[in-house]
N, C-alpha and C positions, 0 to 999 in steps of 0.2 A: 321867623327865626333870627336870632340875635347872634352875631358873632363876636368875640371879644378876644383880643390880642394884647397881652402884657409885654411890657420892655422894660429896661432899666436896671435889671438884677446886676449882680456882679460880686466880686470879693472887695471889702473894704476892712480896714483896721478899727478895732473898737474905738468909739467917740467919734467915728467919721459919719458922712451923710450920704444918703442915696434918695434919687427920686423915681419911683416907678410910674409908669402911665400904662393907661389900658385904653386903646382905641376900640369903639363899639360901632356897630352896624345898626341901622335901624332909625325909621324917620321920626321916631316919637323918644328918642334917648332922654329927652328932658324931663320926660315923665317917670323914668325909671328909678328905682331905689339902686343906687350903686354900692357894692360893698367890696372891701379886702378881707380876705381871709388868710391864714399861713398854716402850713402843715410842717413839722419836723419829723425826722426819722422814728418811727415808733410811737408817734402821738396822734391824738386825734386833731381833726381840723379846726383851728381855732379863729374866733372872731377878732377882727383887728379894728376896723372902723367902717361907717358906712355914711352915706350922704343920700338925702332923700331928694326927690325929683325937683319939682319947680321952688320948693321953698329953699332948697340948699342945707336943710338942718342935719348937723353932723353929730354922730355918735361914737366914741372911742371904748376900747377895752382899757380897763385900769392899766393893764402893763404897758401901754403905750402912750397914754394921755400925757400931754406936754412934752412929747418927744415927737410924735407923727401928727402930720396934719393931711387930711383928705381934703380934695377939691375937685371941681369939675368945671369944665369949659364945653357948654352946650352948644356952642357955634360949631366946637371941632368933635363933639361926640367922644370926648375924651375924659375919664378921670385919673385923677393923680394921687399918689402918696408919697408926700415928702417925708424922709425919715432922717432925724438927727440923733446925735448921742447915741449911736448904735451899740448894742452889745453882743456878746457872743452869743446869748440865749435868744436873740432874734434871729439867728440862722435858721431858715426854713425855705421851703418853696411858696411863693406868694402868689395868691390866686385873686383875680377881681371877678365879681359875679354881678349879675342883673336881676333884680327882682321887679317883675313886671305887675304883679298882682298884689302886693303888700298883704299878703294872706297869714304870714306869720309875723313874729317878732323880728325885729331888724338883727337880732344877733343869732338867729337861727339859721343855718346853712340850708336847712330842708325847705325854706321859703323862697330861695334864689332859684330862678327858672334856667339861667343860662351861666356857663363858668369858662375862663379862659384856660389856657392850657398850662399855665402857671411860669414863674420865673424864678430862678434860684437867687436867694440873698445868703452870702456866707460872710460873717462877721470873725475875723481873726483877734485873737487876744495879743 
């Protein structure tokens, strides 16, 4: 069982920055693929970014590429999402997720085994 706890969400003006954190339990955190997704009201859950286990290879959605950066600190069992140049359309609940088996593609939420409770990010215009 893996528990994920997100933090760092909040209200920010357009153009601002936020850093989300996701603390994970589990002895083998360094092997998990960790992902960030978001869901706005009335919309499907959307892939944002992911970072693989030991290699640290990162992948981004086109909508956030060059604005968001995913990183991880395996010594702290934590994954981060640094967000810059935020836009009102970035407003959503942001979820981190852990993929232990790498069964599906990195963008597919069905492949992630554990999810956090989500943290709200609101960007005002």
